[in-house]
C-alpha positions as CSV (number, residue, x, y, z in Angstrom):
1,X,-15.7,9.9,-18.5
2,X,-15.9,6.2,-19.1
3,X,-18.3,4.3,-21.3
4,X,-18.3,0.7,-20.7
5,X,-14.7,0.5,-20.0
6,X,-13.8,2.9,-23.1
7,X,-12.2,6.0,-21.3
8,X,-12.7,9.2,-23.2
9,X,-10.8,12.4,-22.2
10,X,-12.9,15.0,-20.3
11,X,-10.7,17.8,-20.1
12,X,-7.8,19.5,-22.4
13,X,-5.0,18.4,-19.8
14,X,-6.8,14.7,-20.0
15,X,-6.5,14.7,-23.6
16,X,-3.0,15.9,-23.5
17,X,-1.8,13.6,-21.3
18,X,-3.4,10.8,-23.4
19,X,-1.6,11.9,-26.5
20,X,1.9,11.6,-25.1
21,X,4.1,8.8,-24.2
22,X,5.0,8.9,-20.5
23,X,8.6,7.8,-20.7
24,X,9.4,7.9,-16.8
25,X,8.0,8.9,-13.4
26,X,9.2,9.6,-10.2
27,X,7.2,11.8,-7.3
28,X,8.3,15.4,-8.4
29,X,9.3,14.6,-11.9
30,X,7.9,13.5,-15.2
31,X,9.2,12.7,-18.6
32,X,6.6,12.7,-21.7
33,X,7.4,12.3,-25.3
34,X,5.4,13.8,-28.1
35,X,6.3,12.7,-31.6
36,X,3.8,15.7,-32.8
37,X,6.1,18.2,-31.1
38,X,9.2,17.3,-32.9
39,X,10.2,20.0,-35.2
40,X,7.0,22.0,-34.5
41,X,8.1,25.1,-32.5
42,X,4.4,26.2,-32.4
43,X,3.3,23.3,-30.6
44,X,5.9,23.4,-28.2
45,X,5.0,26.7,-27.3
46,X,1.6,25.8,-26.7
47,X,2.5,22.9,-24.4
48,X,4.8,25.2,-22.5
49,X,2.3,27.9,-22.3
50,X,-0.5,25.6,-20.9
51,X,1.7,23.6,-18.8
52,X,3.4,26.6,-17.2
53,X,0.0,28.1,-16.4
54,X,-0.3,25.6,-13.7
55,X,1.3,27.4,-10.3
56,X,1.6,24.0,-8.8
57,X,4.5,22.9,-11.5
58,X,8.0,24.4,-10.7
59,X,9.3,23.9,-14.2
60,X,8.7,22.7,-17.6
61,X,11.4,21.8,-20.1
62,X,10.9,21.1,-23.7
63,X,12.8,19.9,-26.5
64,X,11.3,20.0,-30.2
65,X,14.4,17.7,-31.5
66,X,13.4,14.9,-29.6
67,X,9.6,15.8,-28.6
68,X,10.8,15.6,-24.7
69,X,8.7,17.3,-22.0
70,X,10.1,17.5,-18.6
71,X,8.2,18.4,-15.9
72,X,9.4,19.4,-12.1
73,X,6.9,19.7,-9.3
74,X,6.4,19.3,-5.5
75,X,4.2,16.3,-5.0
76,X,2.4,18.1,-1.8
77,X,1.9,21.4,-4.1
78,X,0.2,19.5,-6.7
79,X,-1.9,17.6,-4.7
80,X,-4.0,20.5,-3.9
81,X,-5.1,20.7,-7.3
82,X,-7.8,17.9,-8.1
83,X,-7.2,17.7,-11.5
84,X,-3.4,17.5,-11.6
85,X,-3.9,14.9,-9.1
86,X,-5.9,12.9,-11.1
87,X,-3.6,13.2,-13.9
88,X,-0.7,12.2,-11.8
89,X,-2.6,9.0,-10.9
90,X,-3.2,8.3,-14.8
91,X,0.7,8.7,-15.2
92,X,1.5,6.2,-12.2
93,X,-0.3,3.7,-14.1
94,X,0.6,4.3,-17.4
95,X,4.5,5.0,-16.9
96,X,6.7,3.0,-19.6
97,X,9.4,2.6,-16.6
98,X,9.5,4.1,-13.1
99,X,12.9,5.0,-11.4
């Protein structure tokens, strides 16, 4: 949702992606960081469960020491899911660094 330039998350996935730091992106691999996940095994389990529910994602690796979330996927498979394609487009424009 966009209200006069203010972008408001409209789904859980949209809210999630806007709550993490997008550290790196290359097609097929994204690294995110969540400071809220550091030392929080309950949140880490929720994040893994939610992300692993997407059949388009090949692997999700998390680390509660660093708050790291590493996602592996095949771009052509991911693009079959409109919501995930939208998230990838957001990631491309908000990534801290590209490899």
